[in-house]
ROROBA-541059 format. One record per atom (N, C-alpha, C, O): x, y, z. Coordinates in steps of 0.1 Angstrom, whole numbers, padded with zeros to 4 digits, always signed. Example, Ala and Ser with C-alpha at 12.3 -4.5 7.8 and 13.67 -1.06 7.14 Angstrom:
BEGIN
+0132-0057+0078
+0123-0045+0078
+0132-0033+0078
+0142-0033+0085
+0128-0022+0071
+0137-0011+0071
+0129+0000+0079
+0134+0011+0080
//
This chain:
BEGIN
-0183-0120-0137
-0170-0114-0140
-0169-0109-0154
-0175-0115-0163
-0161-0099-0156
-0159-0094-0170
-0145-0089-0172
-0138-0085-0162
-0141-0089-0184
-0127-0085-0187
-0128-0070-0191
-0136-0066-0199
-0119-0062-0185
-0118-0048-0188
-0105-0045-0196
-0095-0049-0192
-0106-0039-0208
-0095-0037-0216
-0090-0022-0215
-0098-0013-0217
-0077-0021-0213
-0071-0008-0214
-0059-0009-0223
-0053-0020-0225
-0055+0003-0228
-0043+0003-0237
-0030+0000-0228
-0028+0008-0219
-0023-0010-0231
-0012-0014-0222
+0001-0007-0227
+0004-0007-0239
+0009-0002-0218
+0022+0004-0222
+0032-0006-0223
+0031-0017-0218
+0043-0004-0231
+0053-0013-0233
+0063-0015-0222
+0069-0026-0220
+0064-0005-0213
+0073-0006-0201
+0065-0004-0188
+0054+0002-0189
+0072-0007-0177
+0064-0005-0164
+0073-0005-0152
+0084-0011-0152
+0069+0002-0142
+0076+0003-0129
+0075-0011-0123
+0066-0019-0126
+0084-0014-0114
+0083-0027-0107
+0080-0026-0092
+0076-0036-0086
+0081-0015-0086
+0079-0014-0071
+0075+0000-0067
+0077+0010-0075
+0070+0001-0055
+0069+0014-0048
+0083+0015-0040
+0086+0006-0033
+0090+0026-0042
+0102+0028-0035
+0099+0033-0021
+0104+0028-0011
+0092+0044-0020
+0088+0050-0007
+0076+0060-0009
+0073+0063-0020
+0071+0064+0002
+0061+0075+0001
+0064+0085+0012
+0071+0082+0022
+0058+0097+0011
+0060+0107+0021
+0046+0112+0025
+0038+0116+0017
+0044+0113+0038
+0032+0117+0044
+0034+0128+0054
+0045+0129+0060
+0025+0138+0054
+0026+0149+0064
+0015+0147+0075
+0004+0143+0072
+0020+0149+0088
+0011+0148+0099
+0013+0160+0108
+0024+0165+0108
+0004+0163+0117
+0006+0175+0126
+0015+0173+0137
+0021+0183+0143
+0018+0161+0142
+0025+0158+0154
+0035+0146+0152
+0030+0135+0152
+0048+0149+0150
+0057+0138+0148
+0058+0129+0160
+0060+0116+0159
+0058+0134+0172
+0060+0127+0184
+0049+0117+0186
+0051+0105+0190
+0036+0121+0183
+0025+0112+0184
+0026+0101+0173
+0023+0089+0176
+0031+0104+0162
+0032+0094+0151
+0043+0084+0154
+0042+0072+0150
+0054+0088+0161
+0064+0079+0166
+0057+0068+0175
+0060+0056+0173
+0049+0073+0184
+0043+0064+0193
+0034+0053+0186
+0035+0042+0189
+0026+0059+0176
+0017+0050+0169
+0026+0040+0160
+0023+0028+0161
+0035+0044+0153
+0042+0036+0144
+0051+0025+0151
+0053+0014+0146
+0056+0029+0163
+0063+0019+0171
+0054+0008+0176
+0057-0004+0175
+0041+0012+0180
+0032+0002+0183
+0028-0007+0172
+0024-0019+0173
+0028-0001+0160
+0024-0008+0147
+0035-0019+0144
+0033-0028+0137
+0047-0016+0149
+0058-0026+0147
+0069-0022+0137
+0077-0030+0133
+0069-0009+0133
+0079-0004+0124
+0091+0002+0132
+0089+0006+0143
+0102+0002+0125
+0114+0009+0130
+0113+0023+0126
+0112+0026+0114
+0114+0033+0136
+0113+0047+0133
+0125+0054+0137
+0130+0054+0149
+0132+0061+0127
+0143+0069+0130
+0139+0084+0130
+0133+0089+0121
+0141+0090+0142
+0137+0104+0143
+0148+0113+0139
+0159+0113+0145
+0146+0122+0129
+0155+0132+0125
+0149+0146+0129
+0138+0147+0134
+0157+0156+0127
+0153+0170+0131
+0140+0174+0124
+0132+0181+0131
+0138+0170+0112
+0127+0175+0104
+0118+0164+0099
+0108+0168+0091
+0120+0151+0102
+0112+0141+0096
+0114+0128+0104
+0123+0126+0112
+0105+0118+0101
+0107+0104+0106
+0110+0096+0093
+0104+0098+0083
+0119+0086+0095
+0121+0076+0085
+0116+0062+0090
+0119+0058+0101
+0109+0055+0081
+0103+0043+0085
+0110+0031+0078
+0112+0031+0066
+0114+0021+0086
+0120+0009+0082
+0113-0003+0087
+0105-0002+0097
+0115-0015+0081
+0109-0027+0087
+0120-0035+0093
+0132-0033+0091
+0117-0045+0101
+0126-0054+0107
+0136-0061+0097
+0131-0066+0088
+0149-0060+0100
+0159-0066+0092
+0162-0060+0079
+0168-0066+0070
+0157-0047+0077
+0159-0040+0064
+0164-0026+0066
+0159-0020+0075
+0173-0021+0058
+0177-0008+0058
+0170+0001+0049
+0172+0014+0049
+0161-0005+0041
+0153+0003+0031
+0144+0013+0039
+0137+0009+0048
+0144+0026+0034
+0134+0035+0040
+0122+0035+0031
+0121+0039+0020
+0111+0029+0037
+0098+0027+0030
+0090+0040+0031
+0081+0042+0022
+0092+0048+0041
+0083+0060+0042
+0090+0071+0049
+0099+0069+0057
+0086+0083+0047
+0090+0095+0054
+0077+0102+0060
+0067+0102+0053
+0079+0107+0072
+0068+0115+0078
+0073+0129+0081
+0083+0130+0088
+0066+0139+0075
+0070+0153+0077
+0060+0160+0086
+0048+0156+0086
+0064+0171+0093
+0054+0178+0100
+0046+0188+0092
+0052+0193+0082
+0034+0190+0095
+0026+0199+0087
+0012+0202+0094
+0010+0196+0105
+0004+0211+0089
-0008+0215+0095
-0018+0204+0097
-0025+0203+0107
-0019+0195+0087
-0029+0184+0087
-0024+0172+0079
-0014+0174+0072
-0030+0161+0082
-0026+0149+0075
-0028+0150+0060
-0038+0154+0055
-0017+0147+0052
-0018+0148+0038
-0007+0140+0031
+0005+0139+0036
-0010+0133+0020
+0000+0126+0012
+0008+0136+0005
+0002+0145-0002
+0021+0136+0006
+0030+0145-0001
+0033+0140-0015
+0032+0147-0025
+0038+0127-0016
+0041+0121-0029
+0044+0106-0027
+0045+0101-0016
+0044+0100-0039
+0047+0085-0040
+0058+0084-0049
+0058+0089-0060
+0069+0076-0045
+0080+0074-0053
+0080+0060-0059
+0080+0050-0051
+0080+0058-0072
+0080+0045-0078
+0094+0042-0084
+0101+0051-0088
+0097+0029-0084
+0110+0025-0089
+0109+0016-0102
+0099+0009-0103
+0119+0018-0110
+0119+0011-0123
+0134+0006-0125
+0143+0009-0118
+0135-0002-0136
+0148-0007-0140
+0155+0004-0148
+0149+0012-0154
+0169+0004-0147
+0176+0015-0153
+0173+0017-0168
+0172+0029-0173
+0172+0007-0175
+0170+0008-0190
+0156+0012-0194
+0154+0014-0206
+0147+0014-0184
+0134+0017-0187
+0129+0031-0183
+0118+0036-0186
+0138+0039-0176
+0134+0051-0170
+0130+0061-0181
+0119+0067-0180
+0138+0063-0192
+0135+0073-0202
+0122+0069-0210
+0114+0077-0214
+0120+0056-0212
+0108+0051-0219
+0096+0053-0211
+0085+0057-0216
+0097+0052-0197
+0085+0055-0189
+0082+0069-0188
+0071+0074-0188
+0093+0078-0189
+0091+0092-0189
+0083+0096-0202
+0074+0104-0201
+0086+0089-0213
+0078+0092-0225
+0064+0087-0224
+0055+0093-0229
+0062+0076-0217
+0048+0071-0215
+0040+0081-0207
+0028+0083-0210
+0046+0086-0197
+0039+0096-0188
+0035+0108-0196
+0024+0113-0195
+0045+0113-0205
+0042+0124-0213
+0030+0121-0223
+0021+0130-0225
+0030+0110-0229
+0020+0106-0238
+0006+0104-0232
-0004+0107-0238
+0006+0100-0219
-0006+0098-0211
-0012+0112-0206
-0023+0112-0201
-0004+0122-0207
-0009+0135-0202
-0004+0139-0188
-0010+0148-0182
+0006+0133-0183
+0011+0136-0170
+0017+0150-0170
+0022+0155-0179
+0015+0157-0159
+0020+0171-0157
+0033+0171-0150
+0034+0169-0138
+0044+0173-0158
+0057+0172-0152
+0060+0184-0143
+0055+0195-0145
+0068+0181-0133
+0073+0192-0124
+0088+0191-0122
+0094+0181-0125
+0094+0203-0118
+0108+0203-0116
+0111+0195-0103
+0102+0190-0096
+0124+0193-0100
+0128+0186-0088
+0120+0190-0076
+0119+0202-0073
+0114+0181-0069
+0106+0184-0057
+0116+0185-0045
+0124+0176-0043
+0115+0195-0037
+0124+0198-0027
+0125+0187-0016
+0135+0185-0009
+0114+0179-0014
+0113+0169-0004
+0120+0156-0008
+0122+0147+0000
+0123+0155-0021
+0129+0142-0027
+0143+0143-0029
+0150+0153-0026
+0149+0132-0035
+0163+0131-0038
+0167+0138-0050
+0179+0141-0053
+0158+0141-0059
+0161+0147-0072
+0163+0137-0083
+0165+0141-0095
+0164+0124-0080
+0166+0114-0090
+0154+0113-0099
+0143+0116-0095
+0156+0108-0111
+0145+0104-0120
+0137+0117-0124
+0143+0127-0127
+0123+0116-0124
+0115+0127-0128
+0102+0127-0119
+0099+0117-0113
+0096+0138-0119
+0084+0141-0111
+0072+0145-0120
+0074+0152-0130
+0060+0141-0116
+0048+0145-0124
+0036+0143-0115
+0037+0137-0104
+0025+0149-0119
+0012+0148-0112
+0003+0140-0121
+0002+0142-0133
-0005+0132-0115
-0015+0124-0122
-0028+0132-0123
-0028+0144-0119
-0039+0127-0130
-0051+0136-0132
-0057+0141-0119
-0064+0151-0120
-0055+0135-0108
-0060+0140-0095
-0051+0149-0088
-0054+0155-0078
-0039+0152-0094
-0029+0161-0088
-0020+0154-0078
-0012+0161-0072
-0020+0141-0077
-0011+0134-0068
+0003+0134-0074
+0005+0131-0086
+0013+0138-0066
+0026+0139-0070
+0033+0126-0070
+0033+0119-0060
+0040+0122-0081
+0047+0110-0082
+0062+0113-0086
+0064+0122-0094
+0071+0105-0081
+0084+0104-0086
+0086+0090-0093
+0081+0080-0088
+0093+0090-0104
+0098+0077-0109
+0113+0078-0110
+0119+0087-0116
+0120+0068-0104
+0134+0068-0104
+0139+0053-0106
+0131+0044-0104
+0152+0052-0109
+0158+0038-0109
+0160+0034-0095
+0165+0041-0086
+0156+0022-0092
+0157+0017-0078
+0156+0002-0078
+0152-0005-0087
+0160-0004-0066
+0160-0018-0064
+0145-0023-0064
+0136-0016-0059
+0143-0035-0068
+0129-0041-0068
+0126-0045-0054
+0133-0054-0048
+0116-0039-0048
+0112-0042-0034
+0100-0051-0034
+0098-0057-0023
+0093-0053-0045
+0083-0063-0046
+0090-0077-0046
+0101-0078-0052
+0084-0087-0040
+0090-0100-0040
+0090-0107-0054
+0082-0103-0062
+0099-0116-0056
+0099-0124-0069
+0091-0136-0068
+0090-0143-0078
+0085-0140-0057
+0077-0151-0056
+0068-0149-0044
+0071-0141-0035
+0057-0157-0043
+0048-0156-0031
+0055-0163-0019
+0061-0174-0020
+0055-0156-0008
+0060-0161+0004
+0051-0171+0011
+0039-0168+0013
+0056-0183+0015
+0047-0192+0022
+0043-0187+0036
+0051-0181+0042
+0031-0190+0039
+0026-0186+0053
+0029-0197+0062
+0027-0209+0059
+0035-0194+0074
+0038-0205+0084
+0026-0214+0087
+0015-0209+0088
+0029-0227+0088
+0018-0237+0091
+0014-0235+0105
+0022-0236+0114
+0001-0232+0107
-0004-0229+0120
-0011-0242+0126
-0017-0241+0137
-0010-0253+0119
-0016-0265+0125
-0007-0270+0137
+0005-0270+0136
-0013-0274+0147
-0006-0278+0159
-0009-0293+0162
-0020-0298+0162
+0002-0301+0163
+0000-0315+0166
-0005-0318+0180
-0005-0309+0188
-0009-0330+0183
-0014-0334+0196
-0003-0333+0206
+0009-0334+0202
-0006-0331+0218
+0003-0331+0230
+0013-0320+0229
+0024-0321+0235
+0010-0309+0222
+0019-0297+0221
+0010-0285+0224
-0001-0283+0219
+0016-0276+0233
+0009-0263+0235
+0011-0254+0224
+0022-0250+0221
+0000-0250+0217
+0002-0243+0204
+0004-0228+0206
+0011-0222+0198
-0002-0222+0216
-0001-0207+0217
+0008-0203+0229
+0007-0210+0240
+0016-0193+0228
+0024-0188+0239
+0015-0181+0249
+0004-0177+0246
+0020-0178+0261
+0014-0169+0271
+0013-0156+0264
+0022-0151+0257
+0002-0149+0267
+0000-0135+0261
+0012-0126+0264
+0016-0118+0256
+0017-0127+0277
+0028-0119+0281
+0041-0122+0274
+0050-0113+0274
+0042-0134+0268
+0054-0138+0262
+0053-0138+0246
+0063-0141+0239
+0042-0134+0241
+0040-0134+0227
+0048-0123+0220
+0049-0112+0225
+0055-0126+0209
+0063-0115+0202
+0054-0105+0196
+0043-0108+0193
+0059-0093+0194
+0052-0083+0187
+0050-0086+0173
+0059-0092+0167
+0039-0083+0167
+0037-0083+0153
+0046-0072+0146
+0044-0061+0150
+0054-0076+0137
+0063-0066+0130
+0063-0068+0115
+0066-0079+0111
+0059-0058+0108
+0059-0060+0093
+0074-0062+0088
+0083-0058+0094
+0074-0070+0077
+0087-0073+0070
+0090-0064+0058
+0101-0063+0054
+0079-0058+0052
+0081-0050+0041
+0068-0042+0038
+0057-0046+0044
+0068-0032+0030
+0056-0026+0025
+0051-0033+0013
+0059-0037+0004
+0038-0035+0012
+0032-0043+0001
+0026-0034-0009
+0029-0035-0021
+0017-0024-0005
+0010-0016-0015
+0005-0004-0009
+0006-0002+0004
-0001+0005-0017
-0007+0017-0013
-0021+0018-0020
-0022+0014-0031
-0031+0024-0012
-0044+0026-0018
-0046+0041-0018
-0046+0048-0008
-0048+0047-0030
-0050+0061-0032
-0064+0065-0035
-0071+0058-0043
-0069+0075-0029
-0082+0081-0032
-0081+0088-0046
-0071+0094-0049
-0092+0087-0053
-0093+0093-0066
-0107+0099-0068
-0117+0094-0062
-0109+0109-0077
-0122+0113-0080
-0129+0105-0091
-0141+0106-0093
-0121+0097-0098
-0126+0089-0109
-0117+0076-0111
-0106+0077-0116
-0123+0065-0107
-0115+0052-0107
-0110+0049-0121
-0099+0045-0123
-0119+0049-0130
-0116+0045-0144
-0106+0054-0150
-0096+0050-0157
-0107+0067-0148
-0097+0077-0153
-0083+0074-0147
-0073+0075-0154
-0083+0071-0134
-0070+0068-0128
-0064+0056-0133
-0052+0055-0136
-0072+0045-0135
-0067+0033-0141
-0061+0035-0155
-0050+0031-0157
-0069+0042-0163
-0064+0044-0177
-0051+0052-0177
-0042+0048-0185
-0050+0062-0169
-0038+0070-0168
-0026+0062-0164
-0015+0061-0170
-0027+0055-0152
-0016+0048-0146
-0012+0036-0154
+0000+0032-0154
-0021+0029-0161
-0018+0018-0169
-0010+0023-0181
+0000+0016-0185
-0013+0034-0187
-0006+0039-0199
+0007+0046-0195
+0017+0045-0202
+0007+0053-0183
+0019+0060-0179
+0029+0052-0172
+0041+0052-0176
+0025+0045-0161
+0035+0037-0153
+0036+0023-0157
+0045+0015-0153
+0027+0018-0166
+0028+0004-0171
+0023-0006-0161
+0027-0018-0163
+0016-0002-0151
+0010-0012-0142
-0002-0019-0149
-0006-0014-0160
-0006-0030-0144
-0017-0038-0150
-0029-0040-0140
-0027-0041-0128
-0041-0040-0146
-0052-0042-0138
-0053-0057-0133
-0052-0066-0141
-0055-0058-0120
-0057-0071-0114
-0071-0075-0112
-0076-0084-0118
-0079-0067-0105
-0093-0068-0102
-0099-0055-0099
-0092-0045-0096
-0112-0054-0100
-0119-0041-0096
-0133-0044-0092
-0138-0055-0093
-0139-0034-0086
-0153-0035-0083
-0159-0022-0088
-0161-0012-0081
-0163-0022-0101
-0170-0011-0108
-0162+0002-0106
-0150+0003-0109
-0169+0012-0101
-0163+0025-0099
-0160+0028-0084
-0158+0039-0080
-0160+0017-0076
-0157+0018-0062
-0142+0017-0060
-0136+0025-0053
-0136+0006-0065
-0121+0004-0062
-0115-0005-0073
-0122-0013-0079
-0103-0003-0076
-0095-0011-0085
-0081-0013-0081
-0075-0005-0074
-0076-0025-0084
-0062-0029-0080
-0053-0031-0092
-0057-0038-0101
-0041-0025-0091
-0031-0028-0102
-0019-0034-0096
-0016-0033-0084
-0012-0042-0105
+0000-0049-0100
+0012-0046-0110
+0009-0040-0121
+0024-0049-0106
+0036-0047-0114
+0038-0059-0123
+0037-0070-0119
+0042-0056-0136
+0044-0066-0146
+0056-0075-0144
+0057-0086-0150
+0065-0071-0135
+0078-0078-0133
+0077-0089-0122
+0087-0093-0117
+0064-0092-0118
+0062-0101-0106
+0059-0092-0094
+0067-0084-0090
+0047-0094-0089
+0042-0084-0079
+0030-0090-0071
+0024-0100-0075
+0029-0085-0059
+0016-0087-0051
+0004-0083-0060
+0006-0075-0069
-0007-0089-0057
-0020-0086-0064
-0022-0071-0063
-0028-0065-0073
-0019-0064-0053
-0020-0050-0052
-0006-0044-0052
+0003-0048-0046
-0004-0033-0061
+0008-0024-0060
+0002-0010-0057
+0005-0004-0047
-0005-0005-0066
-0013+0007-0064
-0028+0004-0066
-0032-0002-0076
-0036+0007-0056
-0050+0006-0056
-0056+0020-0057
-0051+0029-0052
-0068+0021-0064
-0075+0034-0066
-0089+0032-0060
-0097+0024-0065
-0092+0041-0051
-0105+0040-0044
-0112+0053-0046
-0107+0064-0044
-0125+0052-0049
-0133+0064-0051
-0134+0072-0038
-0139+0067-0028
-0130+0085-0038
-0130+0093-0026
-0133+0107-0028
-0130+0115-0019
-0137+0111-0040
-0141+0125-0043
-0129+0134-0046
-0131+0146-0049
-0117+0129-0045
-0105+0137-0048
-0092+0129-0043
-0093+0118-0039
-0081+0135-0044
-0068+0128-0041
-0066+0127-0026
-0072+0134-0018
-0058+0117-0022
-0055+0114-0008
-0049+0100-0007
-0050+0092-0016
-0044+0097+0005
-0039+0084+0008
-0049+0077+0017
-0052+0082+0028
-0055+0066+0012
-0064+0058+0021
-0056+0050+0031
-0058+0051+0043
-0047+0042+0026
-0039+0034+0035
-0026+0029+0028
-0025+0028+0016
-0016+0027+0036
-0004+0019+0032
-0005+0005+0039
-0011+0004+0050
-0001-0005+0031
-0002-0019+0036
+0011-0025+0038
+0021-0023+0030
+0013-0032+0049
+0026-0037+0054
+0024-0052+0056
+0016-0057+0063
+0033-0060+0049
+0032-0074+0049
+0037-0080+0063
+0048-0076+0067
+0030-0089+0069
+0034-0096+0081
+0033-0111+0077
+0027-0115+0068
+0040-0119+0085
+0042-0133+0081
+0029-0142+0081
+0028-0150+0072
+0019-0139+0089
+0008-0148+0090
-0004-0141+0095
-0004-0130+0100
-0016-0148+0094
-0028-0143+0100
-0027-0141+0115
-0033-0132+0120
-0018-0149+0121
-0016-0147+0136
-0011-0133+0138
-0014-0127+0149
-0002-0128+0130
+0004-0115+0132
-0007-0104+0130
-0006-0094+0136
-0017-0106+0121
-0028-0097+0120
-0035-0096+0133
-0039-0085+0137
-0038-0107+0139
-0045-0107+0152
-0036-0100+0163
-0042-0093+0171
-0023-0103+0163
-0015-0097+0174
-0013-0082+0171
-0012-0075+0181
-0013-0078+0159
-0012-0064+0156
-0025-0057+0162
-0023-0046+0167
-0036-0063+0161
-0048-0057+0166
-0047-0056+0181
-0050-0045+0187
-0042-0066+0188
-0041-0066+0202
-0031-0056+0207
-0034-0048+0217
-0019-0056+0201
-0008-0047+0206
-0012-0032+0204
-0008-0024+0212
-0019-0029+0193
-0023-0015+0191
-0034-0011+0200
-0034+0001+0205
-0043-0019+0203
-0053-0016+0213
-0047-0013+0227
-0051-0004+0234
-0037-0022+0230
-0031-0020+0243
-0023-0006+0244
-0021-0001+0254
-0019-0001+0232
-0012+0012+0231
-0022+0023+0231
-0017+0035+0230
-0035+0021+0230
-0045+0031+0230
-0051+0035+0217
-0058+0045+0216
-0048+0026+0207
-0054+0029+0193
-0065+0019+0191
-0063+0007+0188
-0078+0024+0192
-0089+0015+0192
-0098+0015+0180
-0109+0009+0179
-0094+0023+0169
-0102+0023+0157
-0096+0013+0147
-0085+0016+0141
-0102+0002+0146
-0097-0009+0138
-0108-0014+0128
-0120-0012+0130
-0103-0020+0117
-0112-0029+0110
-0104-0042+0108
-0094-0042+0101
-0109-0053+0114
-0103-0066+0113
-0102-0071+0127
-0106-0066+0137
-0095-0083+0128
-0090-0091+0117
-0101-0096+0108
-0112-0098+0112
-0097-0098+0095
-0106-0103+0085
-0098-0108+0073
-0086-0109+0073
-0106-0112+0063
-0099-0116+0050
-0106-0110+0038
-0119-0110+0037
-0098-0104+0029
-0103-0098+0017
-0107-0109+0007
-0103-0120+0007
-0116-0104-0002
-0118-0112-0014
-0108-0108-0025
-0102-0117-0031
-0107-0096-0029
-0098-0091-0039
-0084-0091-0033
-0081-0082-0025
-0076-0100-0037
-0062-0101-0031
-0061-0113-0022
-0050-0118-0019
-0072-0117-0016
-0073-0128-0007
-0065-0127+0006
-0064-0136+0014
-0060-0115+0009
-0051-0114+0020
-0059-0113+0033
-0070-0108+0034
-0053-0118+0044
-0058-0115+0058
-0054-0101+0062
-0043-0096+0057
-0062-0094+0070
-0059-0080+0072
-0063-0076+0086
-0071-0082+0093
-0056-0065+0091
-0061-0057+0102
-0057-0043+0099
-0045-0040+0098
-0067-0034+0098
-0065-0020+0096
-0066-0013+0110
-0074-0017+0118
-0058-0003+0112
-0059+0005+0124
-0057+0020+0119
-0049+0023+0110
-0064+0029+0126
-0064+0043+0123
-0056+0051+0133
-0057+0049+0145
-0046+0059+0128
-0039+0067+0138
-0047+0079+0142
-0058+0081+0138
-0041+0088+0150
-0048+0099+0156
-0051+0110+0146
-0059+0119+0149
-0046+0109+0134
-0048+0119+0124
-0057+0114+0112
-0058+0121+0102
-0063+0103+0114
-0073+0098+0104
-0066+0089+0093
-0073+0086+0083
-0054+0085+0095
-0047+0077+0085
-0048+0062+0088
-0045+0058+0100
-0052+0054+0079
-0053+0040+0081
-0040+0033+0077
-0033+0037+0067
-0036+0023+0085
-0024+0015+0082
-0029+0000+0083
-0036-0004+0092
-0024-0008+0073
-0029-0022+0072
-0017-0032+0075
-0007-0030+0069
-0020-0041+0084
-0012-0053+0085
-0018-0064+0076
-0030-0067+0078
-0010-0069+0066
-0016-0078+0056
-0008-0090+0055
+0005-0090+0056
-0014-0102+0054
-0007-0115+0053
-0012-0123+0041
-0024-0124+0039
-0003-0129+0034
-0005-0139+0024
-0014-0134+0013
-0024-0141+0009
-0010-0123+0007
-0018-0117-0004
-0015-0125-0017
-0005-0131-0018
-0025-0125-0026
-0023-0132-0039
-0010-0126-0046
-0007-0114-0044
-0003-0134-0053
+0009-0130-0061
+0007-0133-0075
+0002-0144-0079
+0011-0124-0084
+0010-0126-0098
+0024-0126-0104
+0031-0115-0104
+0028-0137-0110
+0041-0138-0115
+0043-0130-0128
+0033-0127-0135
+0056-0128-0131
+0059-0121-0144
+0053-0129-0156
+0056-0141-0156
+0046-0123-0165
+0041-0129-0177
+0030-0139-0174
+0027-0147-0183
+0024-0139-0162
+0014-0148-0159
+0001-0144-0166
-0002-0133-0169
-0007-0155-0170
-0020-0152-0176
-0031-0150-0165
-0038-0160-0162
-0032-0138-0160
-0041-0135-0149
-0054-0131-0155
-0055-0123-0164
-0065-0137-0149
-0079-0134-0153
-0084-0122-0145
-0085-0124-0132
-0088-0111-0151
-0093-0100-0144
-0108-0102-0140
-0115-0108-0148
-0111-0099-0128
-0125-0100-0123
-0131-0086-0120
-0123-0077-0115
-0143-0084-0122
-0151-0072-0118
-0162-0076-0109
-0172-0081-0113
-0159-0075-0096
-0168-0080-0086
-0180-0070-0082
-0178-0058-0083
-0191-0076-0079
-0202-0068-0073
-0198-0061-0060
-0189-0066-0053
-0204-0050-0057
-0200-0043-0045
-0200-0051-0032
-0191-0050-0024
-0210-0060-0031
-0211-0068-0018
-0200-0078-0017
-0198-0084-0007
-0194-0081-0029
-0183-0092-0029
-0169-0086-0028
-0159-0093-0028
-0168-0072-0029
-0155-0066-0032
-0146-0064-0020
-0134-0062-0022
-0152-0063-0008
-0144-0059+0003
-0138-0070+0012
-0126-0071+0015
-0147-0079+0017
-0142-0089+0026
-0150-0102+0026
-0162-0102+0024
-0143-0113+0028
-0149-0126+0029
-0155-0128+0042
-0166-0133+0044
-0147-0125+0053
-0152-0126+0066
-0145-0115+0075
-0134-0110+0071
-0151-0112+0086
-0145-0102+0095
-0156-0094+0101
-0168-0096+0097
-0153-0084+0109
-0163-0075+0115
-0168-0066+0104
-0162-0064+0094
-0180-0060+0107
-0185-0050+0097
-0176-0039+0095
-0169-0034+0105
-0175-0034+0083
-0166-0022+0080
-0171-0010+0087
-0183-0006+0086
-0162-0003+0094
-0166+0010+0101
-0170+0020+0091
-0165+0021+0079
-0180+0028+0094
-0185+0039+0085
-0175+0048+0081
-0175+0054+0070
-0165+0051+0089
-0154+0061+0086
-0144+0055+0077
-0135+0063+0072
-0144+0042+0074
-0133+0036+0067
-0131+0042+0053
-0119+0044+0049
-0141+0044+0045
-0139+0049+0031
-0139+0064+0030
-0139+0069+0019
-0138+0071+0041
-0139+0086+0041
-0125+0092+0038
-0116+0088+0044
-0125+0101+0028
-0112+0108+0025
-0111+0120+0034
-0116+0131+0031
-0103+0119+0045
-0102+0130+0054
-0093+0141+0049
-0093+0152+0054
-0085+0138+0038
-0077+0148+0032
-0085+0159+0025
-0079+0170+0022
-0097+0156+0022
-0106+0167+0016
-0111+0177+0026
-0118+0186+0023
//
């Protein structure tokens, strides 16, 4: 393990507010996202994604020629918006006028890979503490598992993080640490790096994955337990989506996972019990070897998993 030093900004975003993705067929994506366990509101020109028990719109899906990340919207506290704008300018962000797909709040810029970001004042959607995972130990004389036909659907409760493809992991880290004020959690050389929010955050907020250029590798959605990762696998296979990686457990972040690929090459992750880094915690950064960076246990990673289909 080794410590990696970057110039830290004085201010920082606290959450991802939402993201917008383009896909060729909205009707097909409704089918997939419903099987994934999200609430999908269909409008004339887009889909709005919510989780169970929440009115927050975590994502928008727009129609387009091919799958493509449109933008990522980050949220900050009201008193820090102008300071973060200055950080983005100092880091070399390319500002843009109001983006027509967004609300117009805050400000817009592109990072060194050309990915469009919005920063605006918004509610903190990252948790303020780690959520306990339900105890799965079963006492004697009790039937522990329900009948398969009676098992509830796995349903995400919130979005946890996003993993973005980049042409240069270190360059992306340096920019976003200086511009958005995120902090490095862990990395694996030039393969992948994970950043978290300084105000209390999951181990991942924005991850950067080597992919030859910009794109969205996956969005990650928190589910209550490892049991839900397994049920997500089963329910999506039953709906006809058979390209998975998982269930398994990561090393970086320690979360249990199940990834599934939609019909347009986009990966979606059900994630449980990810590491949590409290505000002002003394977190030790690790730089893992490639063979240790992806998973502790689980099936072999599919060959198509790290491929940037947006290129």
